[in-house]
SEFI-362631 format. One record per residue: residue number from 1; chain; x, y, z of N, C-alpha, C in turn. Coordinates in pm, whole numbers. Each point is the difference from the previous one (the first is absolute). Example, Ala and Ser with C-alpha at 12.3 -4.5 7.8 and 13.67 -1.06 7.14 Angstrom:
// residues 2
R   k c    n_X    n_Y    n_Z   ca_X   ca_Y   ca_Z    c_X    c_Y    c_Z
R   1 A   1319   -569    780    -89    119      0     90    120      0
R   2 A    -35    105    -72     82    119      6    -77    109     73
This chain:
// residues 255
R   k c    n_X    n_Y    n_Z   ca_X   ca_Y   ca_Z    c_X    c_Y    c_Z
R   1 A   2677    218     96    -87   -110    -42   -143     50    -22
R   2 A    -46     91     86   -134     56    -13    -12     80   -129
R   3 A    111     69    -38     -4     79   -121    -19    -88   -123
R   4 A     68   -117     -4    -13    -91   -112   -141    -56     -7
R   5 A    -56    -33    117   -132    -62      5   -109     94    -47
R   6 A     18    131     30   -106     95    -34     31     78   -127
R   7 A    113    -23    -62     34     68   -125    -99    -43   -107
R   8 A    -79     95    -56   -103    -39    -96     56    -52   -132
R   9 A    128     28    -30     58    -45   -126     72   -134     14
R  10 A     22    -44    122     74   -125     22    -75   -120    -57
R  11 A   -134      9     -5    -82   -112    -49     17    -25   -149
R  12 A     58     95    -74     16    -14   -144    140    -47    -40
R  13 A     82    -32     99    137    -42    -27      2   -141    -60
R  14 A     60    -12   -118     15   -132    -65    124    -66     54
R  15 A    -13   -121     53    113    -72     58     17   -135    -68
R  16 A    125    -41    -13     30   -131    -60    -26   -110    102
R  17 A    -76    -98    -41    -21   -119     82     87   -116    -48
R  18 A     29     -1   -129     85   -105    -57     83     63   -111
R  19 A    130      8     24     87     67    -97     29    -94   -117
R  20 A    -30     48   -122     26    -77   -121     67     92   -102
R  21 A    109    -49    -58     73     76   -100     27    -91   -119
R  22 A    -57     35   -115     18    -80   -121     68     85   -106
R  23 A    123    -38    -37     76     70   -103     11    150     30
R  24 A     19     31    127     15    140     39   -129     75     17
R  25 A   -113    -67    -20   -131     64     14    -60    -41    134
R  26 A    -37     99     79    -59    -25    132   -148    -36    -16
R  27 A    -35   -126     26   -139    -45     -5    -42    -54    136
R  28 A     46     66    104    -27    -44    137   -149     -4     28
R  29 A    -39    -95     84   -139    -13     43    -22     93    119
R  30 A    -88     96    -16    -21    103    100   -135    -15     70
R  31 A    -22     84    101   -130      1     67   -111     42    -96
R  32 A     32     90    -93    -99     40   -100    -39   -116    -90
R  33 A    101    -75    -46    -28   -117    -85    -80   -105     76
R  34 A     31    -18    127    -71   -101     79   -149     32      9
R  35 A    -33    126     29   -142     34     15    -73      2   -134
R  36 A     72     25   -109    -64    -12   -130    -31   -146    -32
R  37 A     98    -87     27    -22   -143    -22   -109    -52     93
R  38 A      1     46    124   -102    -41     95   -139     40    -48
R  39 A    -12    121    -52   -128     47    -51    -51    -86   -114
R  40 A     90    -35    -92    -39    -85   -113    -44   -138     50
R  41 A     75    -56     93    -35   -133     53   -133      3     76
R  42 A    -27    109     71   -127     12     71   -117      7    -97
R  43 A     16     72   -109   -107     10   -100    -27   -137    -63
R  44 A    109    -67    -42    -15   -132    -60    -60    -98     99
R  45 A     51      4    122    -49    -91    103   -147     22     33
R  46 A    -40    126      9   -139     28     34    -96    -52   -107
R  47 A     30     30   -126    -91    -41   -107      4   -151    -22
R  48 A    117    -62     24      6   -146     -8    -84    -63    110
R  49 A      3     59    118    -79    -51    113   -148     28    -18
R  50 A    -33    123    -45   -141     39    -10    -71    -72   -114
R  51 A     72    -32   -107    -64    -58   -118     42   -145    -23
R  52 A     55    -64    103     42   -140    -14   -118    -91    -31
R  53 A   -112     26     66   -121    -79    -22   -118     93    -22
R  54 A    -11     56   -120   -110     94    -28   -135    -68     12
R  55 A    -94     73     56   -134    -54     22   -103     89    -70
R  56 A   -117    -59    -31   -108     76    -63    -47    111     92
R  57 A    -17    -35    126    -29    101    104    133     31     68
R  58 A     61    113    -33    138     26     46      9     17    150
R  59 A    111    -49     54     31     23    140     50    142     18
R  60 A     30     37    123     46    137     26    133     28    -69
R  61 A     90    -95      6    131     21    -63    -15      6   -152
R  62 A    -86    -85    -56    -22      5   -144    -68    129    -41
R  63 A    -94     46     81    -69    126    -30     97    116      1
R  64 A     91      1     98     98    107      8     91      0   -123
R  65 A     44   -118    -42     85    -10   -119    -75     46   -125
R  66 A   -127    -38    -12    -78     39   -117    -30    149     -1
R  67 A    -26     57    118    -24    144      9    127     77    -38
R  68 A    113    -48     50    130     61    -29     24      3   -151
R  69 A    -13   -116    -62     23     -9   -145   -106     77    -78
R  70 A   -125    -12     42   -109     69    -69     14    151      5
R  71 A     53     52    111     21    144     14     98     50   -105
R  72 A    112    -70    -15    101     41    -98    -52    -20   -141
R  73 A    -67   -113    -25    -57    -24   -132   -101    107    -37
R  74 A    -74     49    100    -97    107    -23     67    130    -41
R  75 A    117     28     59     75    121    -38     39     -7   -147
R  76 A     55   -115    -40     44    -17   -139   -118      9    -95
R  77 A   -111    -61     37   -118      2    -86    -55    141    -15
R  78 A     -3     77    108    -55    135     -5     87     94    -86
R  79 A    131    -19      6     90     90    -71     29    -47   -142
R  80 A     26   -129    -15     45    -52   -130   -107    -80    -75
R  81 A   -111    -27     66   -111    -75    -61     48   -139    -45
R  82 A    -56    -52   -106     31   -138    -42    145    -17    -43
R  83 A     60    106    -57    139     -8    -47     99    -20    114
R  84 A    -40     35    121     92    -11    111      1   -134     71
R  85 A    -86    -90    -42    -11   -130     68    132    -76      8
R  86 A     82     -3   -107    128    -72     10     97     58    104
R  87 A    -25    124     43     92     65     92    -46     -6    146
R  88 A   -111    -69     24    -47    -14    138    105    -66     90
R  89 A     64   -110    -40    103    -60     86    115     96     32
R  90 A     40     80    -99    108     96     24    -40    104    104
R  91 A   -115     63    -19    -45    104     94    -27    -61    137
R  92 A    -54   -121      2    -25    -68    127    131    -24     75
R  93 A    104    -41    -71    129    -24     63     59    129     55
R  94 A     -6    107    -79     53    129     45    -74     49    125
R  95 A   -133     -4     -6    -79     46    114     30    -82    124
R  96 A      0   -132    -14     18    -89    116    139     18     62
R  97 A    102     10    -86    136     16     53     14    129     79
R  98 A    -48    111    -57     12    129     68    -81      0    129
R  99 A   -122    -51     -5    -86      0    118     61    -82    113
R 100 A     45   -121    -30     57    -87    104    132     58     51
R 101 A     82     56    -88    125     62     43    -27    118     93
R 102 A   -103     78    -31    -37    113     86    -48    -47    136
R 103 A    -82   -105      1    -52    -52    127    111    -61     84
R 104 A     90    -74    -64    112    -59     74     84    109     67
R 105 A     13    113    -67     78    110     56    -61     61    125
R 106 A   -127    -30     25    -67     51    121     31    -85    123
R 107 A     54   -119    -19     29    -88    113    124     48     75
R 108 A      6    -23    131    117     42     78    128    -67    -51
R 109 A    105     79    -10    133    -46    -43      1    -54   -143
R 110 A   -104     26    -77     -2    -42   -140     61    109    -87
R 111 A     20    -31   -126     60     93    -94   -100     29   -112
R 112 A    -16    128    -32    -93     40   -105     77     17   -130
R 113 A     -4   -102    -84     78      5   -125    -51    108    -95
R 114 A   -129     32      8    -58    103    -87     34    141     45
R 115 A     77     14    107     44    133     43    134     36    -63
R 116 A     49    -83    -92    127     26    -68    -27     24   -148
R 117 A     53    107    -51    -24     42   -138     53   -102    -99
R 118 A    102    -78     37     54    -99    -92   -103   -109    -28
R 119 A    -84    -31     98   -103   -103    -17   -118     57    -78
R 120 A    -53    112     47   -115     59    -67     37     50   -140
R 121 A    122     51    -14     45     47   -131     14   -114   -100
R 122 A     48   -115     46     12   -117    -88   -136    -44    -49
R 123 A    -99     -4     89   -135    -39    -42    -59    103    -97
R 124 A     28    128     26    -52    105    -87     62     -6   -139
R 125 A    132    -20     -6     69    -10   -129    -46   -123    -76
R 126 A    -18   -111     71    -50   -122    -63   -138     24    -62
R 127 A    -88     65     76   -133     30    -51      6     91   -122
R 128 A     85    101      6     15     95   -111     51    -71   -126
R 129 A    105    -80     14     55    -71   -116   -100   -101    -56
R 130 A    -75    -64     89   -101    -95    -46   -107     70    -84
R 131 A    -41    118     43    -99     77    -74     54     34   -140
R 132 A    126     41     -6     59     34   -129      7   -122    -91
R 133 A     45   -112     54     12   -122    -80   -136    -45    -51
R 134 A   -100     -1     88   -133    -42    -40    -58     97   -103
R 135 A     21    130     22    -52     99    -93     59    -13   -140
R 136 A    133    -19     -7     66    -14   -130    -38   -132    -65
R 137 A     -5   -107     81    -33   -133    -55   -142     -4    -54
R 138 A    -92     62     69   -140     -5    -40    -35    101   -110
R 139 A     63    118      5    -42    108    -89    106     46   -100
R 140 A    124    -44     18    106     48    -89     21    150     15
R 141 A     14     69   -113     22    144      5   -124     77     48
R 142 A   -114    -66     -3   -122     66     49      7     27    150
R 143 A     95    -66     67     17     25    144     38    145     27
R 144 A     59     66    -99     39    140     17   -121     91     18
R 145 A   -120    -53    -28   -121     79     23    -20     34    147
R 146 A     71    -74     87    -11     29    142     50    141     32
R 147 A     84     55    -90     51    135     20    -85    105    -72
R 148 A   -104    -45    -70    -83     92    -78   -145    -18     42
R 149 A    -44     69    104   -139    -12     43    -97     41   -110
R 150 A   -110    -69     -9    -99     32   -103    -73    130     34
R 151 A    -36     76   -104    -77    123     19     81    123     30
R 152 A    135     -8     -5     84    116     30     17     84   -127
R 153 A    -26    131      4     19     86   -119    142     -9    -52
R 154 A     18      8   -134    130    -20    -62    103    104     41
R 155 A    -45    123     30     95    107     27     66    -10    138
R 156 A    -54    -84     89     67    -22    129     40   -146     16
R 157 A    -15    -77   -107     30   -143      7    145    -26     37
R 158 A     92     78    -59    142    -21     29     32     18    148
R 159 A    -65     99     60     23     27    143    -57   -113     87
R 160 A   -119    -48    -37    -63   -110     75     82   -127    -12
R 161 A     56    -25   -119     83   -119    -20    122      3     91
R 162 A     65    117     11    117     13     88    -40    -30    145
R 163 A   -113     54     44    -48    -24    136    -29   -149     21
R 164 A    -64    -63    -99    -35   -142     11    124    -87      7
R 165 A    104     36    -76    124    -78      1     64      7    139
R 166 A     11    122     55     58     14    134    -87    -69    105
R 167 A   -130     10    -15    -91    -66     93     16   -151     -5
R 168 A     13    -54   -120     15   -144    -17    132    -49     60
R 169 A    109     74    -24    131    -41     50     11     14    151
R 170 A    -83     86     59      5     20    146    -84   -103     76
R 171 A    -71    -85    -73    -87    -97     67     73    -92     98
R 172 A    112    -62    -39     66    -87     97     50     75    123
R 173 A     42    126    -19     47     79    114   -115     27     97
R 174 A   -113     46    -52   -113     31     89    -58   -126     61
R 175 A     -5   -109    -77    -57   -125     51     84    -57    114
R 176 A    132      0    -18     88    -52    105     11     93    118
R 177 A      7    131    -26     17     97    108   -124      6     89
R 178 A   -117    -14    -58   -123      9     78     -4   -108    109
R 179 A     26   -124    -41     -2   -111     95    112     13    103
R 180 A    119     30    -47    116     15     89    -22    110    103
R 181 A    -44    118    -46    -15    115     89   -109    -23    104
R 182 A   -111    -60    -41   -109    -24     95     39   -100    108
R 183 A     67   -107    -39     39   -100     99    112     52     90
R 184 A     95     72    -58    108     56     80    -53    102     99
R 185 A    -80     96    -49    -52    105     87    -91    -53    109
R 186 A    -85    -95    -37    -92    -56     99     72    -74    111
R 187 A    102    -77    -35     73    -75    101     86     91     88
R 188 A     51    108    -58     75     96     81    -93     65    102
R 189 A   -118     43    -45    -97     61     92    -41    -96    110
R 190 A    -24   -125    -38    -41   -101     99    110    -24    102
R 191 A    125     -7    -47    112    -22     90     19    118     94
R 192 A    -17    121    -51     16    120     83   -104      5    110
R 193 A   -128    -21    -37   -106      3    100     13   -114    100
R 194 A     37   -119    -48     17   -113     91    118     22     94
R 195 A    102     74    -49    116     26     84    -28     96    114
R 196 A   -113     73     -8    -35     91    109    -24    -76    130
R 197 A    -54   -121     -9    -40    -74    120    120    -31     89
R 198 A    105    -71    -49    115    -26     89     74    127     41
R 199 A      3    100    -88     69    124     34    -70     77    111
R 200 A   -133     -3     -2    -76     65    107     22    -69    134
R 201 A      4   -132     -3     21    -75    123    140     28     56
R 202 A    101      6    -88    136     29     44     12    144     49
R 203 A    -62     93    -72     15    141     33    -82     47    119
R 204 A   -120    -54     18    -90     47    107    -12    -96    117
R 205 A     73   -109     -5    -17   -100    104   -112    -96    -38
R 206 A     -6   -109     74    -94   -105    -41   -145     46      7
R 207 A    -40     59    113   -141     37     19    -38    114    -94
R 208 A     77    109      2    -30    114    -87     11    -36   -146
R 209 A    103    -77    -34     17    -41   -139   -110    -92    -47
R 210 A    -46    -88     90   -107    -91    -37   -130     75    -27
R 211 A    -28    100     84   -121     80    -21      7     78   -131
R 212 A    117     57    -30     17     72   -125     -7    -94   -119
R 213 A     56   -121     20      0    -99   -109   -142    -44    -34
R 214 A    -86     -6    101   -138    -39    -24    -72    102    -89
R 215 A     43    125      8    -58    102    -87     52    -12   -143
R 216 A    123    -51    -13     60    -14   -132    -49   -126    -71
R 217 A    -34   -103     77    -35   -129    -58   -114      7   -103
R 218 A   -109     77     26   -104      9   -105     52     53   -132
R 219 A     96     93      7     60     54   -121     80   -108    -73
R 220 A     74    -81     77     78   -109    -58    -92   -102    -67
R 221 A   -112    -32     68    -96    -96    -56    -61     56   -128
R 222 A    -31    130      3    -58     62   -120     96     -1   -117
R 223 A    128     31     25    100     -1   -106     19   -143    -53
R 224 A     -4    -98     89     13   -140    -42   -115    -41    -91
R 225 A   -122     39     40   -117    -31    -83     11     69   -136
R 226 A     49    123      0     18     72   -126    104    -68    -88
R 227 A    106    -51     61    103    -70    -76    -53   -128    -63
R 228 A    -87    -70     73    -62   -120    -57    -85     35   -122
R 229 A    -71    112     10    -80     46   -114     90     39   -117
R 230 A    109     70     30     94     41   -104     64   -123    -66
R 231 A     28   -105     79     58   -122    -54    -89    -59   -109
R 232 A   -131      4     23    -94    -49   -101    -13     99   -116
R 233 A    -14    127     31    -23    100   -104    116     10    -97
R 234 A    123    -11     51    115      9    -90      9   -119    -94
R 235 A    -37   -118     49     -6   -116    -88   -110     19   -105
R 236 A   -112     55     43   -113     25    -91     37    104   -106
R 237 A     64    109     42     38    106    -93    101    -52   -103
R 238 A     98    -77     46    100    -55    -91    -67    -92   -102
R 239 A    -95    -82     47    -69    -93    -89    -86     74   -102
R 240 A    -74    100     46    -91     68    -92     79     86   -100
R 241 A    112     58     41     83     75    -94     65    -93   -102
R 242 A     36   -120     44     50   -100    -94   -104    -30   -107
R 243 A   -126    -12     43   -109    -24    -95    -19    119    -95
R 244 A     11    120     53    -14    120    -84    110      5   -105
R 245 A    123    -30     40    111      1    -94    -14   -113   -102
R 246 A    -48   -115     44    -26   -111    -93   -108     38   -101
R 247 A    -97     78     46   -106     43    -91     54     88   -111
R 248 A    102     81     31     65     81   -103     70    -88   -102
R 249 A     57   -113     48     66    -92    -91    -99    -74    -88
R 250 A   -115    -32     58   -103    -74    -75    -79     92    -94
R 251 A    -21    126     47    -81     94    -80     71    135     -5
R 252 A    111     10    -71     75    128     -5    -82    111    -61
R 253 A      9    116     59    -74    115    -50   -149     -7     22
R 254 A    -45    -98     81   -141    -13     30    -79    -67   -109
R 255 A     67    -62    -98    -67    -65   -111    -14   -148     29
């Protein structure tokens, strides 16, 4: 039982909470699905509560909601300028979902949905396909300029185009892997360090183990604080890269 409790990979196990089978397709409701739905409901609930009665002089909850939205809107404005305004709700939704999902994963006995590549990969592929659709819809064949950087000498242009094509196609892989790897690695490290405390108490006895555990606790607190920072940074990185990719769709080739 102790081995299961301290196993750093046990926390990533997807379990069925409600078995559903439709036409031979397994669409069971899992712990991962629950925490994703919970995250969405928390975001909707918070903004509905904070902005239910907006005031000229904002309250603390209204200020927090406005700062949250203004931060994401600022990212879009800085990267995409005026052309990116229609995409503020999209980037805001992506940032908020990832951030809240990451924070929920820090709670005891909670599940970190962003630690699974199927979740982060789906968001990355969606972002990639959206960029392609917007680029083609807005620019037509001119979207291909995204593979032809301006100012490149003609004699190496073919080589640069090949690199740009591979770089463009690898975007969903790098975007999804970055979020997945950071959340997975961070939670494994946190679980390992936190597992030292009960193991020390069992191995050294209560008094000796408690004294040793007190030395480990600052490290656990530090890793926890780092994970909270990573939870925010990964949401920020995903959002800003989404804006960068959208900028390629809006202005292919830097034109």
